[in-house]
C-alpha positions as protocol buffer text, in pm:
chain_id: "A"
residue {
  index: 1
  type: MET
  ca { x: 1454 y: 10148 z: -12701 }
}
residue {
  index: 2
  type: PRO
  ca { x: 1440 y: 9832 z: -12916 }
}
residue {
  index: 3
  type: ARG
  ca { x: 1196 y: 9839 z: -13204 }
}
residue {
  index: 4
  type: PRO
  ca { x: 972 y: 9541 z: -13264 }
}
residue {
  index: 5
  type: ASP
  ca { x: 1044 y: 9337 z: -13574 }
}
residue {
  index: 6
  type: LEU
  ca { x: 746 y: 9383 z: -13806 }
}
residue {
  index: 7
  type: ASN
  ca { x: 802 y: 9032 z: -13942 }
}
residue {
  index: 8
  type: ASN
  ca { x: 669 y: 8903 z: -13609 }
}
residue {
  index: 9
  type: TYR
  ca { x: 324 y: 9037 z: -13701 }
}
residue {
  index: 10
  type: LEU
  ca { x: 98 y: 8838 z: -13930 }
}
residue {
  index: 11
  type: SER
  ca { x: -79 y: 9153 z: -14049 }
}
residue {
  index: 12
  type: TYR
  ca { x: 253 y: 9296 z: -14170 }
}
residue {
  index: 13
  type: LEU
  ca { x: 353 y: 8974 z: -14346 }
}
residue {
  index: 14
  type: LEU
  ca { x: 12 y: 8951 z: -14517 }
}
residue {
  index: 15
  type: ALA
  ca { x: 31 y: 9315 z: -14627 }
}
residue {
  index: 16
  type: SER
  ca { x: 386 y: 9263 z: -14755 }
}
residue {
  index: 17
  type: ALA
  ca { x: 288 y: 8946 z: -14943 }
}
residue {
  index: 18
  type: ASN
  ca { x: -15 y: 9123 z: -15091 }
}
residue {
  index: 19
  type: ARG
  ca { x: 203 y: 9411 z: -15207 }
}
residue {
  index: 20
  type: THR
  ca { x: 453 y: 9172 z: -15365 }
}
residue {
  index: 21
  type: MET
  ca { x: 178 y: 8976 z: -15541 }
}
residue {
  index: 22
  type: SER
  ca { x: 0 y: 9290 z: -15659 }
}
residue {
  index: 23
  type: MET
  ca { x: 317 y: 9443 z: -15801 }
}
residue {
  index: 24
  type: GLY
  ca { x: 405 y: 9121 z: -15984 }
}
residue {
  index: 25
  type: LEU
  ca { x: 55 y: 9078 z: -16120 }
}
residue {
  index: 26
  type: GLY
  ca { x: 43 y: 9444 z: -16222 }
}
residue {
  index: 27
  type: LYS
  ca { x: 361 y: 9399 z: -16425 }
}
residue {
  index: 28
  type: ALA
  ca { x: 226 y: 9080 z: -16582 }
}
residue {
  index: 29
  type: ILE
  ca { x: -87 y: 9252 z: -16716 }
}
residue {
  index: 30
  type: ALA
  ca { x: 50 y: 9603 z: -16776 }
}
residue {
  index: 31
  type: ALA
  ca { x: 91 y: 9543 z: -17151 }
}
residue {
  index: 32
  type: GLU
  ca { x: -290 y: 9520 z: -17175 }
}
residue {
  index: 33
  type: LYS
  ca { x: -320 y: 9850 z: -16981 }
}
residue {
  index: 34
  type: MET
  ca { x: -507 y: 9666 z: -16708 }
}
residue {
  index: 35
  type: THR
  ca { x: -486 y: 9682 z: -16330 }
}
residue {
  index: 36
  type: GLU
  ca { x: -527 y: 9402 z: -16081 }
}
residue {
  index: 37
  type: GLN
  ca { x: -867 y: 9547 z: -15989 }
}
residue {
  index: 38
  type: HIS
  ca { x: -976 y: 9542 z: -16354 }
}
residue {
  index: 39
  type: TRP
  ca { x: -861 y: 9182 z: -16385 }
}
residue {
  index: 40
  type: ARG
  ca { x: -1060 y: 9077 z: -16075 }
}
residue {
  index: 41
  type: ILE
  ca { x: -1373 y: 9248 z: -16208 }
}
residue {
  index: 42
  type: LEU
  ca { x: -1343 y: 9090 z: -16552 }
}
residue {
  index: 43
  type: GLN
  ca { x: -1259 y: 8750 z: -16404 }
}
residue {
  index: 44
  type: VAL
  ca { x: -1574 y: 8751 z: -16189 }
}
residue {
  index: 45
  type: LEU
  ca { x: -1792 y: 8874 z: -16478 }
}
residue {
  index: 46
  type: SER
  ca { x: -1645 y: 8620 z: -16721 }
}
residue {
  index: 47
  type: ASP
  ca { x: -1912 y: 8367 z: -16619 }
}
residue {
  index: 48
  type: GLU
  ca { x: -2149 y: 8597 z: -16817 }
}
residue {
  index: 49
  type: ASN
  ca { x: -2412 y: 8598 z: -16542 }
}
residue {
  index: 50
  type: GLY
  ca { x: -2391 y: 8970 z: -16471 }
}
residue {
  index: 51
  type: ARG
  ca { x: -2372 y: 9110 z: -16121 }
}
residue {
  index: 52
  type: ALA
  ca { x: -2533 y: 9384 z: -15916 }
}
residue {
  index: 53
  type: MET
  ca { x: -2281 y: 9645 z: -15805 }
}
residue {
  index: 54
  type: GLY
  ca { x: -2311 y: 9549 z: -15437 }
}
residue {
  index: 55
  type: GLU
  ca { x: -2248 y: 9182 z: -15504 }
}
residue {
  index: 56
  type: LEU
  ca { x: -1963 y: 9263 z: -15742 }
}
residue {
  index: 57
  type: ALA
  ca { x: -1799 y: 9496 z: -15487 }
}
residue {
  index: 58
  type: GLU
  ca { x: -1798 y: 9218 z: -15230 }
}
residue {
  index: 59
  type: LEU
  ca { x: -1662 y: 8957 z: -15471 }
}
residue {
  index: 60
  type: VAL
  ca { x: -1376 y: 9174 z: -15600 }
}
residue {
  index: 61
  type: LEU
  ca { x: -1288 y: 9317 z: -15256 }
}
residue {
  index: 62
  type: MET
  ca { x: -1357 y: 9680 z: -15341 }
}
residue {
  index: 63
  type: ASN
  ca { x: -1563 y: 9954 z: -15184 }
}
residue {
  index: 64
  type: HIS
  ca { x: -1850 y: 10097 z: -15391 }
}
residue {
  index: 65
  type: PRO
  ca { x: -1684 y: 10426 z: -15496 }
}
residue {
  index: 66
  type: ALA
  ca { x: -1367 y: 10245 z: -15613 }
}
residue {
  index: 67
  type: LEU
  ca { x: -1574 y: 9985 z: -15797 }
}
residue {
  index: 68
  type: THR
  ca { x: -1781 y: 10253 z: -15971 }
}
residue {
  index: 69
  type: LYS
  ca { x: -1464 y: 10432 z: -16084 }
}
residue {
  index: 70
  type: ASN
  ca { x: -1318 y: 10107 z: -16219 }
}
residue {
  index: 71
  type: ILE
  ca { x: -1643 y: 10007 z: -16390 }
}
residue {
  index: 72
  type: ASP
  ca { x: -1654 y: 10349 z: -16558 }
}
residue {
  index: 73
  type: LYS
  ca { x: -1306 y: 10285 z: -16701 }
}
residue {
  index: 74
  type: LEU
  ca { x: -1401 y: 9937 z: -16819 }
}
residue {
  index: 75
  type: VAL
  ca { x: -1723 y: 10068 z: -16980 }
}
residue {
  index: 76
  type: SER
  ca { x: -1526 y: 10336 z: -17164 }
}
residue {
  index: 77
  type: ARG
  ca { x: -1299 y: 10065 z: -17303 }
}
residue {
  index: 78
  type: GLY
  ca { x: -1598 y: 9855 z: -17411 }
}
residue {
  index: 79
  type: LEU
  ca { x: -1505 y: 9568 z: -17178 }
}
residue {
  index: 80
  type: VAL
  ca { x: -1821 y: 9574 z: -16964 }
}
residue {
  index: 81
  type: LEU
  ca { x: -2178 y: 9699 z: -17000 }
}
residue {
  index: 82
  type: ARG
  ca { x: -2429 y: 9835 z: -16750 }
}
residue {
  index: 83
  type: ASN
  ca { x: -2796 y: 9744 z: -16776 }
}
residue {
  index: 84
  type: THR
  ca { x: -3092 y: 9788 z: -16548 }
}
residue {
  index: 85
  type: SER
  ca { x: -3223 y: 9474 z: -16386 }
}
residue {
  index: 86
  type: PRO
  ca { x: -3535 y: 9331 z: -16552 }
}
residue {
  index: 87
  type: ASP
  ca { x: -3671 y: 9266 z: -16200 }
}
residue {
  index: 88
  type: ASP
  ca { x: -3599 y: 9608 z: -16050 }
}
residue {
  index: 89
  type: SER
  ca { x: -3534 y: 9915 z: -16266 }
}
residue {
  index: 90
  type: ARG
  ca { x: -3352 y: 10083 z: -15975 }
}
residue {
  index: 91
  type: LYS
  ca { x: -3088 y: 9810 z: -15974 }
}
residue {
  index: 92
  type: VAL
  ca { x: -2790 y: 9827 z: -16210 }
}
residue {
  index: 93
  type: LEU
  ca { x: -2633 y: 9505 z: -16336 }
}
residue {
  index: 94
  type: VAL
  ca { x: -2285 y: 9483 z: -16486 }
}
residue {
  index: 95
  type: PHE
  ca { x: -2212 y: 9238 z: -16767 }
}
residue {
  index: 96
  type: ILE
  ca { x: -1895 y: 9151 z: -16953 }
}
residue {
  index: 97
  type: SER
  ca { x: -1887 y: 9230 z: -17325 }
}
residue {
  index: 98
  type: ASN
  ca { x: -1743 y: 9009 z: -17599 }
}
residue {
  index: 99
  type: THR
  ca { x: -1440 y: 9238 z: -17602 }
}
residue {
  index: 100
  type: GLY
  ca { x: -1412 y: 9186 z: -17227 }
}
residue {
  index: 101
  type: LEU
  ca { x: -1426 y: 8809 z: -17270 }
}
residue {
  index: 102
  type: ALA
  ca { x: -1142 y: 8825 z: -17523 }
}
residue {
  index: 103
  type: MET
  ca { x: -945 y: 9038 z: -17275 }
}
residue {
  index: 104
  type: VAL
  ca { x: -1000 y: 8781 z: -16999 }
}
residue {
  index: 105
  type: GLN
  ca { x: -857 y: 8510 z: -17225 }
}
residue {
  index: 106
  type: ARG
  ca { x: -543 y: 8717 z: -17286 }
}
residue {
  index: 107
  type: LEU
  ca { x: -513 y: 8813 z: -16919 }
}
residue {
  index: 108
  type: THR
  ca { x: -559 y: 8454 z: -16801 }
}
residue {
  index: 109
  type: ALA
  ca { x: -246 y: 8345 z: -16985 }
}
residue {
  index: 110
  type: GLN
  ca { x: -47 y: 8631 z: -16827 }
}
residue {
  index: 111
  type: VAL
  ca { x: -189 y: 8576 z: -16478 }
}
residue {
  index: 112
  type: ASP
  ca { x: -123 y: 8202 z: -16502 }
}
residue {
  index: 113
  type: ALA
  ca { x: 237 y: 8274 z: -16606 }
}
residue {
  index: 114
  type: HIS
  ca { x: 272 y: 8503 z: -16303 }
}
residue {
  index: 115
  type: HIS
  ca { x: 139 y: 8230 z: -16075 }
}
residue {
  index: 116
  type: GLN
  ca { x: 383 y: 7984 z: -16230 }
}
residue {
  index: 117
  type: SER
  ca { x: 663 y: 8217 z: -16125 }
}
residue {
  index: 118
  type: ILE
  ca { x: 532 y: 8191 z: -15767 }
}
residue {
  index: 119
  type: HIS
  ca { x: 541 y: 7812 z: -15799 }
}
residue {
  index: 120
  type: LYS
  ca { x: 906 y: 7839 z: -15903 }
}
residue {
  index: 121
  type: VAL
  ca { x: 988 y: 8043 z: -15593 }
}
residue {
  index: 122
  type: LEU
  ca { x: 788 y: 7845 z: -15336 }
}
residue {
  index: 123
  type: GLY
  ca { x: 735 y: 7514 z: -15511 }
}
residue {
  index: 124
  type: VAL
  ca { x: 395 y: 7371 z: -15598 }
}
residue {
  index: 125
  type: ARG
  ca { x: 346 y: 7198 z: -15261 }
}
residue {
  index: 126
  type: LYS
  ca { x: 417 y: 7509 z: -15053 }
}
residue {
  index: 127
  type: THR
  ca { x: 210 y: 7726 z: -15285 }
}
residue {
  index: 128
  type: GLU
  ca { x: -90 y: 7495 z: -15246 }
}
residue {
  index: 129
  type: GLN
  ca { x: -37 y: 7482 z: -14868 }
}
residue {
  index: 130
  type: LEU
  ca { x: -24 y: 7861 z: -14852 }
}
residue {
  index: 131
  type: LYS
  ca { x: -341 y: 7894 z: -15058 }
}
residue {
  index: 132
  type: LYS
  ca { x: -520 y: 7647 z: -14829 }
}
residue {
  index: 133
  type: LEU
  ca { x: -397 y: 7821 z: -14513 }
}
residue {
  index: 134
  type: LEU
  ca { x: -507 y: 8162 z: -14642 }
}
residue {
  index: 135
  type: ASP
  ca { x: -844 y: 8027 z: -14757 }
}
residue {
  index: 136
  type: ASP
  ca { x: -899 y: 7863 z: -14416 }
}
residue {
  index: 137
  type: PHE
  ca { x: -796 y: 8184 z: -14240 }
}
residue {
  index: 138
  type: VAL
  ca { x: -1039 y: 8397 z: -14443 }
}
residue {
  index: 139
  type: ARG
  ca { x: -1325 y: 8149 z: -14404 }
}
residue {
  index: 140
  type: ASP
  ca { x: -1266 y: 8085 z: -14032 }
}
residue {
  index: 141
  type: SER
  ca { x: -1220 y: 8456 z: -13956 }
}
residue {
  index: 142
  type: ALA
  ca { x: -1552 y: 8535 z: -14121 }
}
residue {
  index: 143
  type: THR
  ca { x: -1735 y: 8286 z: -13900 }
}
residue {
  index: 144
  type: HIS
  ca { x: -1572 y: 8419 z: -13580 }
}
residue {
  index: 145
  type: ASN
  ca { x: -1628 y: 8791 z: -13640 }
}
């Protein structure tokens, strides 16, 4: 019985591309003992506005238990802080620390270098096309589901 070629399935290609990108990014930031998830969290918080856990989970594409575990690690390293909301004492807000901001600056250089390596493989034009296609797909899928 012939087996279907997984490369015919968009879900497989997206998962494979995500795995490739994650592994490359992980290597790029490993010297800082950071994970891709940590980088996403710090990148979002780097605007210094602070975020509620629910909002942050959505922005960094993580479920609440995984986000809590990652925030705990970042708190222990002094990269983020938790505070109660001034408007609602039941709500926890997460803020980046000055140490976290310095980390984001170091990580940005490494992440940008990783993305430059993607440009070398695909070329700038194809990379930008791919980003636009993926952005359109995510946005359009959200409005149709």
